[in-house]
Each structure stands twice: as structure tokens, then as C-alpha cells.
N, C-alpha and C positions, 0 to 999 in steps of 0.2 A: 091109738094110731098116730095122734099128734105128738105124743111123747117119743114115739119110736123115730119119727122124722127128726126131731130135735137131737136125739142121740146120734143118729147117723151124721148130721151136719156137724155136730161137735167133734166126732171122731175124724171127720175129713179135715177139719181145721187143725186138729192136733197133728195129724199126719203131715199136713202141709208145713206146719211150724217145725216139726221134726226134720222134714226134708231140708228146710232152709238152714236149720241149725247144723245139720250134717254137712251142708255145703260150706258153711262158714268154718267148720272145724276141719275141713279137708286139708290134709298136709300138702304143702307145695312140693313140687318135684325137685330133687337134688340133681343139679347138672354135673358138678364135680366138686372136688375139695382142693382148697388152696393152702399154701404154706402160711402159717400165722405171721411170719416176719417178712416174707418175700412173695407178693401176689403173683409174680411171674412163674413160680413153681407150683404146679398143680398135680392132682392125682385123681383117677377115675373112681377110686375106692377109698374108704377111710384109711388114714395113715397117721404116723407120728414123725416129727422131725428128729434130728440128732439129740435134742435136749428133752425129748419125751413129750413135747407139746402136741396136742391133737390138731390135725388140719381143720380148717374152718370150712363148713359146707357153703356152697353157692347155689341158691335156689333159682328156679326158672322165672319166678316173679321179679328177680333182681335183674333188670335190664340196664345195659349201658346207656347213659344219657346221650342224647343226640348232641353233637358238637354245636356250639354256638356259631352263628354266622361270623365268618372271618376268623374262626378259631384255628388252633394248630393241632394236627393229629398227635395223639399221645400226651397232650397237655390239657389241663382243666383250669378254670378260673379259681383263684384263691381268695376267699372272703376273710377279712381280718378286721379288728377294731383298733382303736388308738393305743390302748395298753399293750396289745400284742405286737403292734408295730414298734413301739419303743423297746420292748423286751427283746425282740429279734434284731433290732438295729437297722431296720429297713429305712432307707432314705430315698427320696425322689428328686428328680430334676425336671425342668421344663424344656421341651424340645423347642428350640428357637431357630428362626431363619437368620443366618448370619454368614459372614465371609470367613472361611477357614483358610488359614495360612499354614501350609504344610512346610515341614522342615525335614529334609533328608540329611542324614549324617552317617558317614562311613569312615573307616580307617584305610588310608592309602599307604603305599610303599613306594619310596623313591627308587627309581631305576634309571640306568644310563640310557640315553637316546641311542637306539640301535643303529640309526643312520650316521652316528658320529663315533662309531667304533672302527678302528683301523688295525688290521693285522699286518705286521711287517714280515715279509718273506724275502728270500734271495732267489734269483733266477739262475744262479750258477752254483756249482759246488766249490767248496773251499774250506778254509780254517779261520776262525775268529782270533785275530792277534791282539786286538784291544777292544774292550767294551767300555764305552763312555757312560752308558746308562746301565747301572748295575744294581738297582734295587726297585722293589715294588713300591708303587705310590709316588715315585719320583716325577716331578713336573718337567716337561720338555717343551721346547719352542719349535715352531716350524723351521726347518733348515738346520737345526742343531745336530751335530754329529752324534750318531747312535753307536756305531761300531766300525772297526776297521777289519776288512776281510782280505786274505790272500787267496787269489783264485788263479790257478794256472791258465784256465780258459780265458779269463779277462786279460791276463798278461799277454797271451798269444794274439789275441784280437788287437791289442794296442800295437804290437809289432807289425801286424798286417796293415793296420791303418797307416802307420808311418811309411811302409813300403809303397802302399797305394798312393799316398800323398806325393812321394818322390816320383813314382811312375807318372802320375797325372801331370806333374811339373814338366817332365821330359816330353810327354805327348802334347803339351800345350803349344809347343812351337812347330808341330807338324802341319804340313799344308793339306793334309787329308782330313776332312771333317769327321769321318767315321773314327779315325784314330784319336782325335782330340776328345770326341764324345765318349769313346770307350774308356779313356783315362778318367774322365769326370764321373762316369757311372760307377767305376770301380771304387773311387774315393767315397762317393756318396753311399754306396752299399756297405762299405766297411764302417763308416761313421754311424750309419743307421744301426748296425749290429751292436756297436758300443752303447748306443742309446737304449736299445731293447734290453741290454743287460743291466740297466739302471745305473750306468756309469754317469756321475754328475757332469754337467756341462763345464764346470770349473776345472775338472780333471782333464777333459778333452782339450780345453783351451791351453792348459799347461803343457800337454803333450805337443800340441802344435807349436808352442813357443820355444820349448826346449829341444824338441826333436828326440826325446828319450821317453821310453815307457816307464811307468811307475809300478813298483812291485805290488802294492796294496791299494785297495779302493775303500774310501770312507763313505758309508751310507748315511744320508741325512734323515731327520725326522720328517715324515710326510706332512704332518700338521701338528699344531699345539695340543697339549692335553696332559694326561697322567698315565703312567705305566700301570696297567691293570692286569698284565699277563707277561710272564718271563719264563722262557724255557731254555735259555742258553747261558754259557759261561765262557770265559776266556780260554782259548786253546781248543775249543770244541770244534769238531768237524760238522759242517752243515751241508745239507743237500737242498735242491730246489723243492719248494712246497712245504718245507718245515716252518712251523710257527716260531719266529724268533722273539718278537715282542708284540704286545697288544697295547695300543695307545687309545685312550678314550677322552674325548672332548666333553667336559662336564659344564661347559658354559650354558648349555641348555639340556634339561633333563625331562624325564617322564615321571608321572605319578599315576600308579595303577591302583584303583579302589574298587572293592567289591560291594555290590548292592543286592538286596534281597529281591526275590521274584516279583513281589507286589510293588516294588519301587522301580522296576525296570522301565515302565511306561514313561517315566519322567526323564529317562536318559536319552537325550538327543544330541547329535553332533552340533557343536557351536554354543551349547548352553554354558553360561558362566557359572563358575564355582569358586568358593573361597577356600584357601588352603592355609591352615594354621599349624604351628609347630607346638607339640606338647611341652617342650622344654622352654619355649618362649612364646606364650600366648599373645604377647603384644605384636608379634610379627604376623601380619595378615597379607597373604599374596593372592592375586587374582589370576585365575587360569580359565581355559575353555576346554570343554570335552572335545578331543580331537578324533576319538575312535571308540566305538562300542563293540566289544568282541562278540562274534556270532554264536558262541556256545556258552553253556552254563557250567560252572564248576560243580561236578557231581558230589564232591565231598562237602563243601560249604554251602551248596545250593545258592550261590551268588553269581551275578552277572558282572563281569569286570568292564570298567570304563577307563580309558587312558586320557590323561590330561597332559598337556605340554606347556612348559613355562620356562622363562629364562632364569639363569642362575649365575648372575655376574659376580656376586659376592661369595659364592660357594657355600651358602648356608644350607643348601639341600645336598645331602650326600647319599649315594646309593645304599639301600638297605635301611634308611631311616623311616620311621613311622610318622605320618602326619594325619591331621583331621581334614576331611573333605566335606564341604557343605554346599551342594548345588543350590542355585536359586530356582525356586518353584513358584509358578503363578498361583495366586489365591483363587479359591473356588467357593462359590456361593451356593447355599442349600440349607436344608433342615439339619441342624447340628445337635448332637447329644453326646454326653460323655461316653467314651468307648467302654467303660465299665458296665454300662447298661446292656450291652449286647452279650448274649450267651450263645456261643458257637457250639452246636451239637455235632458238627461234622456234616450233617445233611442239610441243615438250615440254621439261620441266625434268628434268634427269638429275643424279644424284649417284653417286659411286663408293664402294661399300661394301667395306671391307677384311675379307676372310675368309682369315686366315692367309697373307698375302702375295699373295692373288688379289683384285684390285680388280674387282668385278663392277658393271657399270652398272645403275642402278635408276631407273626413272621415278617421280617423286614429284609430289604436289600440294601447293603451298605456300599459306599463308594470310597472316596479318598479319606485318609486318616492322618492325623498329625496333632502334636501337642496335647495328647490325651483326649482328643475328640474325634468324632467320625461323622461323615455326612450320610444321611439316610436317603436313599434314592426313591424308595417306595415302602408303603406299609405304615407310615407314621406321618402325622400332620403337625405343623407348628402349633404350640399351645398345649399339647397333650403332656401329661406327666408320666414319666417312666422311672422305674426303680433302678437305682444306681449303686446301692449297697445292700448286702445280704441277699443278693440275687440267688445264690446257691440254695438258700432256704426256700425261697419261693419256687425255684425250679424243682427241688425235691418234693415239696408238698404238692405242686401241680401234677407232677408225674404220678405220684402215689394216688391222688384223688382220681386221676384218669384210669389208673390200672386196677384199683380195687373193684369197681363195678364189673369189669371184664372178667 
């Protein structure tokens, strides 16, 4: 009886051990199969890739690790040692709190000041008998003769003026005030008509002195400048409204420079900027931003700013390229090299070195300049960040985060 009980107990223990062994040998459940080279490609059934390699099974016991506090979704920490760092070329830099001096630099184009461009027209029809300014780019002075025009309309008005002057002289001796005033009004109206036809005062004075009308009228230059447009020739018939000449005063010019969108915040009216010439870097001119255009250029994605500056020596010529460097205030903050920041499009990530473990950290950056950038949040002064071979850390971090999934 006693031996029977021992046999039963022994069989029970063997069954228990067999059950435990069976549990240990139980195969884990296969969730899916992943591509051997790209973990993002999966299959619910066994498959082969284009090279004939079998997909790797992913079991239920393989769970994705919980992200570390402050971690970045889709990234995992990368653990390395000193030889691996040297082999990969990974270098680090210390995040320091310092003053960042930004430098904006853009290419500007010299343009004529639109407020100093004058179109020369005639208000009467006629024919050009003599053209004193006959070439593009020619310099003219204010009051200089531009052209001589024969206009039957102006000639008839001169004759009317002489008759009105004679009539006003006869009416001046009348004892009736209305008659005297009528003669004076007629003379004033005829003279005013000549003035509205842009007949020079010198010509009106000669008519009054000689008592004879002049066949042609000479038009003077409205102001000094250069001929930048010419549509007429000697002997040509002209009509009111026709552009005869375009005269541009280049003693003061504009410089229009385009800045990128991330630099537009620094563009304010009144800000000082330095203008240098590529062909003569020793010449450094100072200008101020006079206007910032309200729209962005859709082709170059730049915002245009206009600077105004004097040009007494005519060293700035329309169409010339110049370098524009606005003066930007210095900004203080936690500064790192801009090569440490990996921009994935959705977020900006840096790899922080913690005793050989490079932990991904999402950061918010601010102003940038001279190869450095200010970190607004996500990093503290004194921490070490990877500044070279970041793409290796980025690839390894993404792979380690993707394989468990």
C-alpha cells in the first residue's frame, strides 16, 4: 500500500514536470513577417523579397519598448563605445549660453527712383523740326533745349494773344470800367492758354517785345537727368499724349534686395544696412530700409525690401548688383552649431550624449546665423550634442525604433 502511494506521487511529479516543460517549449505566436532589409515592409504570411530572402517572423513576445521620458516618437537611443565613435566620425559640441550675432546678407539690384522719372509729352499736335537731345543715355540739364516743334495751334494762339494785347491797349483808355476790364480779361485768358500749351515764358516775353509770333516753339528739359527713353526723331509728327522722351534723375537711387521668409522678421522700415559693390569691395555705403513690400515673390520665395541712398558720384547704376547687409541686433540664449539639428520636416531633433548613449531630443530653435542656432526649448546649457555624422545616428536610431514594431 505504501509503495503504491509512492508510485502515484512520483507519477504526479513527473506529470507536473512534463507540463512545465511543455509550457517552456510552447512556440510563441507569430504576429507577422517583416522584410529582412526594410522593417516598414510587412506581410501577414511567409514571403520572400525580390532577392529571394525570407521575411523575418515577428513574435508576440517581442514588444516595442516604451519610449523613454522625453523621447521622440520614431526614434530610439543609440548606445556606442569610443572605438565605434571614432570609426563613425561622430563629434560632439557643448551647448553654451552666449550672445549670437546674426548676419543677413542678400543680393540687391540698383533701380531708378520712380519718383525721379519724368516723361516728356507735348500738349499740342505738330512736327519736330529739330531734336537737340538725340541719343539714349545723354545727360541733360534743367532748362536745356530738348526739341523744336512747329505747331499750327500754338502759332494761331500767339496771333490771338497779340490781337488781344492790342485790343486791351485800346480799351484801356475807355471811361467805362466794364470795357477796360473786358480787354484785360481777354488778354489774360489768351496768355493763360499759351502757358497751358507749355510755351516758355521767354517766348511769351519775346512776342510781347517784338509784336510778332514765332513759327516754332522750343521745349526745355523739365529737370536734370539722363535720357532713358526716346521714341521720336526729327521730322516726326507728334500728337498730345505721345511719349517723346523719358528723363531720369539718378542723383538718388533705389536698391531692391530679396530676403528669405525666415529672415523677413528682421526687415523693418528705418533699419540701417550696408551696401557694398562686388567690383569694388572697398566702397561701403550706408542706407536705410525705406519700404518693405507687402507680398512675397512666389518664384524665389523672397520678400523684397527697398533701400534709398544718394548717388552723387554716379557709382550706382540701374541694373547693377550690390551686396546688402542689414544690421541685426544680437540675441542671447543657448547656442549650438546648426549642424547638430536634424530637421525631419515634422520636428527638429538633436542627439544628446549621455555617457556614450545618444538620446534623441526634440528641440525648438530660434534665430540662426554664422553657422550657429539658438535653442529656445528642449536643451540646457552644458549638455553635449552630436554635430558630425548625425545622419548615422539618425539612421541607427530610426532602425532601432522600427525593428521591434
